[in-house]
Every structure is written in structure tokens, then in C-alpha cells.
C-alpha positions as CSV (number, residue, x, y, z in Angstrom):
1,X,-14.7,-13.3,6.1
2,X,-15.6,-9.5,5.6
3,X,-18.5,-9.2,7.2
4,X,-18.4,-5.0,6.4
5,X,-18.1,-5.8,2.4
6,X,-20.5,-3.0,0.5
7,X,-20.2,-0.6,3.2
8,X,-18.0,2.1,3.8
9,X,-16.2,-0.1,6.4
10,X,-15.0,-2.7,3.5
11,X,-11.1,-2.9,4.3
12,X,-10.9,-4.4,0.8
13,X,-12.2,-1.4,-0.5
14,X,-10.1,1.5,1.6
15,X,-6.9,-0.5,0.9
16,X,-7.8,0.1,-2.9
17,X,-8.8,3.4,-2.4
18,X,-5.3,3.9,-0.4
19,X,-3.3,2.3,-2.8
20,X,-4.6,4.3,-6.0
21,X,-4.6,7.8,-4.0
22,X,-0.9,7.1,-3.0
23,X,-0.2,6.4,-7.0
24,X,-2.1,9.5,-8.1
25,X,-1.3,12.3,-5.4
26,X,2.1,11.4,-4.2
27,X,4.1,8.8,-6.6
28,X,2.8,10.6,-9.9
29,X,3.8,14.3,-8.8
30,X,7.6,13.0,-7.3
31,X,10.2,14.9,-9.4
32,X,12.1,12.0,-11.7
33,X,15.7,12.8,-10.3
34,X,18.3,10.2,-10.0
35,X,18.0,10.6,-6.5
36,X,14.3,10.4,-6.2
37,X,14.1,6.9,-8.4
38,X,15.3,4.5,-5.2
39,X,12.4,6.1,-3.3
40,X,9.5,5.7,-6.1
41,X,10.7,2.6,-6.8
42,X,10.1,1.2,-3.1
43,X,6.8,3.0,-2.6
44,X,5.4,2.0,-6.1
45,X,6.5,-1.5,-4.9
46,X,5.2,-1.5,-1.3
47,X,1.8,0.1,-2.9
48,X,1.2,-2.7,-5.4
49,X,2.4,-5.4,-2.6
50,X,-0.2,-3.9,-0.3
51,X,-3.0,-4.2,-3.0
52,X,-2.0,-7.9,-4.1
53,X,-2.0,-8.9,-0.6
54,X,-5.1,-7.5,0.5
55,X,-6.6,-9.2,-2.7
56,X,-4.9,-12.6,-1.8
57,X,-5.9,-12.6,1.8
58,X,-9.5,-11.8,0.7
59,X,-9.5,-14.8,-1.4
60,X,-8.0,-17.0,1.1
61,X,-9.4,-20.0,2.1
62,X,-7.9,-21.0,5.3
63,X,-7.7,-18.7,8.6
64,X,-3.7,-19.4,8.6
65,X,-3.5,-18.3,4.9
66,X,-5.7,-15.0,5.5
67,X,-3.6,-13.9,8.6
68,X,-0.4,-14.3,6.9
69,X,-1.6,-12.3,4.2
70,X,-2.7,-9.7,6.5
71,X,0.9,-9.4,8.3
72,X,2.6,-8.6,4.4
73,X,-0.1,-5.8,4.1
74,X,0.8,-4.6,7.8
75,X,4.8,-5.0,7.1
76,X,4.3,-3.5,3.8
77,X,2.2,-0.5,5.0
78,X,5.0,0.5,7.6
79,X,7.7,1.1,4.9
80,X,5.7,4.2,3.6
81,X,6.3,6.7,6.5
82,X,10.4,5.8,5.5
83,X,9.9,7.1,1.7
84,X,7.5,9.9,2.8
85,X,9.8,11.0,5.4
86,X,12.7,11.3,3.1
87,X,11.1,13.4,0.3
88,X,9.8,15.9,3.2
89,X,13.4,16.4,3.5
90,X,14.0,17.3,0.4
91,X,10.7,19.8,0.6
92,X,8.4,17.7,-1.6
């Protein structure tokens, strides 16, 4: 279903790079203080869900299943700004 496979517009590669970049550049750099642990857990959970559901969508057999998995990816991605905003409020 991915007509851009193996190009710079390949959504699966872009999502993978986004997830890895967030773990390397954000999650690992958040101070492991008690008040940050729920934020770290929430962002990590969303990132792994985005990656897993993207892979499931890519391997889906039916269009309905593909759309359902993509909807989960979109929903999980919308959770990120909340965690990032909370970190920004703490000057991280």
C-alpha cells in the first residue's frame, strides 16, 4: 500500500526515524526525577505504539485494517505535544 517505498517520502521510514530521534534526543535526556517519570513513561509508550502500529498498518491485508492502524498511529502522535509542553514548563 506504500507507493513511496524506498524513497525519501516513505512514511514507514519517516515514522521510524521520528521514533528513534525522539528516544535519542528527548526521552534519554529528560532528568530521571520523580515528577518526570510519568511523562517519560507516557512519551515512551506513545512512541512504541506509533512504531508498532505503523508496522502493523504496513503489513495489513485489508484496507479497513490499514485505516484502523493508521488511526491509532495518529491518535498516539497527538499525545506527544502534551508531554513536551509539560517538559517545557519545567524548562527542559
